[in-house]
C-alpha positions as CSV (number, residue, x, y, z in Angstrom):
1,M,137.7,77.0,119.4
2,F,136.2,77.7,116.0
3,K,135.2,76.1,112.8
4,N,136.6,77.1,109.4
5,T,134.9,76.5,106.1
6,A,136.5,76.3,102.7
7,Q,135.2,75.6,99.2
8,L,136.8,72.4,97.8
9,G,135.7,70.9,94.5
10,G,132.3,72.6,94.7
11,V,131.7,71.1,98.2
12,M,131.8,73.1,101.4
13,E,134.4,71.5,103.6
14,V,134.3,72.1,107.3
15,Q,137.5,72.1,109.4
16,L,137.7,72.2,113.1
17,H,140.4,74.4,114.7
18,I,141.1,74.4,118.5
19,K,143.0,77.2,120.1
20,M,145.8,75.9,122.3
21,N,147.7,77.4,125.3
22,D,150.9,78.9,123.7
23,K,152.9,77.7,126.8
24,L,152.5,74.2,125.5
25,F,154.8,74.8,122.5
26,L,157.7,76.8,121.3
27,R,156.2,77.2,117.8
28,N,152.5,76.6,117.0
29,P,152.4,73.2,115.2
30,E,149.0,74.0,113.7
31,K,150.5,76.8,111.6
32,S,152.9,74.8,109.4
33,A,153.0,71.6,107.5
34,L,156.0,70.3,109.5
35,G,154.2,71.1,112.8
36,R,151.0,69.2,111.7
37,K,153.3,66.3,110.6
38,I,154.8,66.2,114.1
39,I,151.4,65.9,115.6
40,L,150.2,63.2,113.1
41,H,153.3,61.0,113.5
42,S,153.6,61.4,117.3
43,I,150.1,60.1,117.7
44,Q,150.8,57.2,115.5
45,L,154.1,56.3,117.3
46,I,152.8,56.7,120.9
47,H,149.7,54.7,120.0
48,K,151.8,52.0,118.5
49,N,154.8,51.7,120.9
50,G,153.7,53.6,124.1
51,F,155.0,56.8,125.6
52,E,158.0,55.2,127.4
53,H,159.5,54.1,124.1
54,F,158.7,57.3,122.3
55,T,161.6,59.6,121.6
56,F,162.1,62.6,119.3
57,K,164.8,60.7,117.5
58,K,162.3,57.9,116.6
59,L,159.8,60.6,115.6
60,A,162.3,62.3,113.4
61,N,163.1,59.0,111.7
62,E,159.5,58.2,111.2
63,M,159.0,61.7,109.6
64,A,162.2,61.6,107.6
65,S,163.1,64.9,109.4
66,T,165.5,66.0,112.1
67,E,165.3,66.1,115.9
68,A,166.3,69.7,115.7
69,G,163.3,70.5,113.7
70,I,161.0,68.9,116.3
71,Y,162.7,70.7,119.2
72,R,161.8,74.0,117.5
73,Y,158.2,73.1,118.2
74,F,158.3,71.3,121.5
75,E,160.6,71.6,124.5
76,N,160.4,67.9,125.3
77,K,158.2,64.9,124.8
78,H,156.3,65.5,128.0
79,K,155.1,68.9,126.8
80,L,154.1,67.2,123.5
81,L,152.1,64.7,125.5
82,I,150.4,67.4,127.5
83,Y,149.6,69.2,124.1
84,L,148.0,66.1,122.7
85,T,145.9,65.4,125.8
86,A,144.9,69.1,126.1
87,W,143.8,69.1,122.5
88,Y,141.7,65.9,123.1
89,W,139.9,67.4,126.1
90,S,139.1,70.6,124.2
91,W,137.8,68.5,121.3
92,L,135.8,66.3,123.7
93,E,134.2,69.4,125.3
94,Y,133.2,70.5,121.8
95,Q,131.6,67.1,121.2
96,V,129.8,67.3,124.5
97,S,128.5,70.8,123.6
98,F,127.4,69.7,120.1
99,Y,125.6,66.5,121.2
100,T,123.8,68.1,124.1
101,Q,122.9,71.5,122.7
102,N,119.3,70.6,121.9
103,I,118.6,68.4,124.9
104,E,116.6,70.0,127.7
105,D,116.2,67.2,130.2
106,P,119.4,67.4,132.4
107,A,119.4,63.6,133.1
108,V,119.2,62.8,129.4
109,K,122.0,65.3,128.8
110,L,124.2,63.7,131.5
111,K,123.6,60.2,130.0
112,M,124.7,61.5,126.6
113,V,128.0,62.7,128.3
114,I,128.5,59.3,129.9
115,K,128.0,57.7,126.5
116,L,130.5,60.0,124.9
117,L,133.1,59.3,127.6
118,A,132.7,55.5,127.6
119,S,132.1,54.8,123.9
120,K,134.6,54.1,121.2
121,V,135.8,57.3,119.5
122,E,135.6,57.6,115.7
123,D,138.1,59.6,113.8
124,D,136.9,63.2,113.1
125,V,137.2,63.9,109.3
126,R,137.5,67.7,110.1
127,T,140.9,67.2,111.6
128,G,143.1,65.6,109.0
129,H,146.4,65.5,111.0
130,I,144.8,64.1,114.2
131,N,143.3,60.7,114.5
132,E,140.9,61.0,117.5
133,S,140.4,57.3,117.7
134,S,144.1,56.6,118.3
135,L,144.4,59.7,120.5
136,H,141.5,58.4,122.6
137,Q,143.5,55.2,123.3
138,I,146.5,57.3,124.2
139,I,144.4,59.2,126.7
140,I,143.3,56.0,128.3
141,T,146.8,54.5,128.6
142,E,149.0,57.6,128.9
143,G,146.8,60.5,130.0
144,S,147.6,60.4,133.7
145,K,151.3,60.7,133.0
146,T,150.7,64.4,132.1
147,Y,149.9,65.4,135.7
148,L,151.4,62.6,137.9
149,T,154.8,64.3,137.9
150,R,156.8,66.5,140.3
151,N,156.2,69.5,138.1
152,V,152.5,69.3,138.2
153,S,152.2,72.5,140.3
154,E,154.3,74.5,137.9
155,D,152.4,73.1,134.9
156,N,149.1,73.9,136.6
157,K,150.2,77.6,137.2
158,D,150.7,77.8,133.4
159,Q,147.1,76.5,133.0
160,L,148.3,73.5,130.9
161,F,145.4,71.4,132.4
162,K,142.7,74.0,131.7
163,P,141.0,72.0,129.0
164,Y,140.5,69.1,131.4
165,K,139.3,71.4,134.1
166,D,136.9,73.1,131.6
167,L,135.4,69.7,130.6
168,C,135.0,68.8,134.3
169,A,133.3,72.1,134.9
170,V,130.8,71.5,132.1
171,I,130.0,68.1,133.4
172,G,129.8,69.4,137.0
173,H,127.2,72.0,135.9
174,M,125.1,69.2,134.3
175,I,125.2,67.3,137.6
176,L,123.9,70.3,139.4
177,E,121.2,70.7,136.9
178,C,120.1,67.2,137.9
179,N,120.3,68.0,141.6
180,A,121.2,71.5,142.7
181,N,121.8,70.2,146.3
182,Y,124.5,67.7,145.3
183,K,127.6,68.5,147.3
184,Y,130.3,67.0,145.0
185,P,129.8,68.0,141.4
186,K,133.5,68.5,140.6
187,S,134.6,65.3,142.2
188,L,131.9,63.3,140.5
189,A,132.7,64.9,137.1
190,S,136.3,64.0,137.2
191,T,135.5,60.6,138.6
192,I,133.2,59.8,135.7
193,I,136.0,60.6,133.2
194,E,138.6,58.6,135.0
195,I,136.5,55.6,135.7
196,A,135.3,55.5,132.1
197,H,138.9,55.3,131.0
198,L,140.1,53.0,133.7
199,Q,137.3,50.5,133.2
200,N,137.9,50.5,129.5
201,F,141.6,49.8,130.1
202,F,140.9,47.1,132.7
203,M,138.3,45.5,130.5
204,H,140.8,44.9,127.7
205,N,144.0,44.3,129.8
206,L,143.2,43.4,133.4
207,P,139.7,41.9,133.1
208,S,139.7,40.4,136.7
209,L,139.4,44.1,137.9
210,T,136.1,44.6,136.2
211,D,132.8,42.9,135.6
212,F,133.1,43.5,131.9
213,G,136.0,41.3,130.9
214,A,133.9,38.5,129.5
215,H,132.0,40.4,126.9
216,K,134.3,43.5,126.5
217,D,131.2,45.5,125.8
218,E,131.4,49.3,126.3
219,L,127.6,49.4,126.8
220,E,128.2,47.6,130.1
221,I,130.6,50.3,131.2
222,I,127.9,52.9,130.2
223,S,125.3,51.1,132.3
224,F,127.7,50.9,135.3
225,L,128.5,54.6,135.1
226,E,124.8,55.6,134.8
227,D,124.0,53.5,137.9
228,L,127.0,55.0,139.8
229,V,126.3,58.6,138.9
230,F,122.5,58.7,139.3
231,S,122.6,56.6,142.5
232,S,125.0,59.2,143.9
233,I,123.0,62.2,142.7
234,H,119.7,60.9,143.9
235,K,121.0,60.1,147.4
236,A,121.7,63.8,148.1
């Protein structure tokens, strides 16, 4: 992952580039206008219609392109979804690193991570072809479909889920900074991520499964997660 700077109209413009696993694609979409267009419109279509209704034919029509052109970049729509989720997890890890780099107190650092996981995501101006706000909603509603498949073991061998694992490892390390004797840092790390997304989904779609349906306030999810996490850590 690296940042690129370029002079534009006398102003220094910062662009964020994330290196992706080359087994996720047949041709790197970041390296061509068509590839970036595929990413841009796939996020828009999946966000609008859901992954079940998403096809390369519909994507080609939306882009005024051809299915054959899309298949030159991605083997199938499942690999494209894994690409999008992997990109998001890498971007989120960067956000975690950026917002916690100057925080020394491990508890405050972990609270910042919880806030990042449970709060509304704003679009990052450094990534013109990716709308992180829309992608965040895709992660909430479609993210589990990347690994709840019969091919999960094969995909795992190809390290397609490494960005998610890396993020969990970063959070797990922060948990151990709070309490070095805590036995379940990896489990708690992945639980924080999944609960943040599930509670957000339930809050808006199945409110009887949460205590947050009345106000639909993300701050309540943050408070719940802080209570859950630090109660667990301090018990150990």
